[in-house]
N, C-alpha and C positions, 0 to 999 in steps of 0.2 A: 250396497250391492253393486259390483262393477258391471259395466254394459256387456261385456262378454258373457257373464252369467245370466243376467236378464234376458239378453236375446235367445240364448240357449233353453232357458225354461219356457219362454213364450213359444218357441218353435217346437219344442217336445210336446208341450201341452195341446197346441193346434194339431199337430200330428196324431197324438193319442186320440183326441176328441174326433178327429175325422175317421179314424180307424174303428173306434169302438163306441162312439157316441157320448153324449154330454154327461153320462152318469159314471164315466171311467174315473177311477181313483189312482192316485200316483203316490209314491214316496220319494223322498228326495234322491234316491238311488237311481231313479229312472233317467236323470239327467247326465248320467255317467256310464261308461262301458264297464264291463265286469273287471277289467284290468284297471288298477288305480294309477292312471297316468298323469294326472294333475291333482295331487293331494291338497294344494292350496285352494284350488277352486271347490273341491269336495267338501272342505271344512268350512269355506265361506257359505256353501249351500246348507250345510248341517247347522251352521250357527244361526242362520236366518230362519230355518224351518223350526229347529228345536228350542234353541234359547230365546230368540227374538219373539217368535210368534207361538211358541209351546203347541204347534200343531200335533195332531195324531200322526201315527206312522202312515196311514194312507189317508189322503185327502182328495176330494174331487178336483180334476184338472181345471175345470171352469173357475173354480174358487181361487186356485194358485195363480192361474193366468190373470184373473182379474185383480189379485193382491199385487202382483209384479207390475201390471200395466199402471196401477194407481200409485206406484211408488213406495209401497209399504215394506 
């Protein structure tokens, strides 16, 4: 995973946790605007989420942040 995506995921997770608490769930779409302005980055996130880790559609933000921080 490139650093740009890693930093974005951690930032979004931190923001969502601060807003809604530690039980908030996210999908990989949470890291992108409704407008698909970076399809390569979106596909990289989808590959990491779906193919590599086989995560459910919604996963707790604290879990995602932890996985990314640990380099998974």
